[in-house]
C-alpha positions, 0 to 999 in steps of 0.5 A: 454567207460571213464575211472574212475577217482581217484581209486588209491586215494580211495584205498590207503584212505582205506587201511589207514584206514584198517592198523590202525584198524588192529594195534589197533586190534592187540594191543587190542589182546595183551594188553588183554592178559596182562589183564587177566594175570594180573587179574588171578595172582590177584586172584590167590594171593587172595586165598592165602593170598599174596598181590594183589594190584600191579596186580590188579592196573596194570590190572586196567590201562591197561583195561583203556588204552584199552578203550580208544584207542578203542574208534574209534572202538567200533566194536574191544572193543566189541570183544570177546578178550576185553569180555574175558579181562573185564570180568575177571578184573570184577570178579577180582574187585567184590572178591577184594571188598567182601575180603576189605570190600568195597562197591560193584563195577559197570560196569561203576566204573571199566571201563567195559561193563553190559556183561563182568560184568555179567559174571564176577560177575558168575565166582566170585561165584565160587572164593567165594567158593575157600574161603570157603573152605579155610576157612573150612580146617581152621575150621572156620565155621563161616567164610565159613558162610560169604562167602557162604552168599557172594555167595548167595546175588551174586547168586541172583544178577546174576538170575535177568539176564534172556535174550537171548543168544545172548545179553548176554551169562550168561546161563551157569554162571547160571547153573554153580553157582547154582551147586557151592552153592549147594555144598558149602551149603551142604559142609558147613552143613557138616562141621558143624555136624562133628564140633560137632560131635567132640566136643561132643566127647571131652566132 
């Protein structure tokens, strides 16, 4: 029986490629965690009125570096942990654009996938609700109405995406956003009535 020619060379070549891919995967996992951490720190700072620019800038840089590093590994680029990181970045970018009153971001503009952007859009609605509640605690009814209007706008955008979960897992995000919107409307109406009643008693 004739011997196979060059099996060691084939195996070593495969190992070399898989070693490179595994290193890219491990780096992607670590960098994705860093992006999530920076985005969450940025969002927390936004909610408390503190400076968030540094955290968001770092998250943008890390995300850009990650995309470049994975250019040759599309399957890793679309892995769950990378999607989670891009989703957090989309959420932070959408919230920052709202706070800064600048143009609405796009997936291409912040270099995230369409899927990550839509899921981040859903999460941004929850953060806007937190802003709304902060306004109500400050007795800023006008400001709370503005937050609600933005929530409604993002919700309408979110509801435009009707795809199977295998393509875009947005159904749960839509259900949660709908519930948060209904609660926010109710709380805003109640706060408005309470304020009118309080002012009426003072007269």
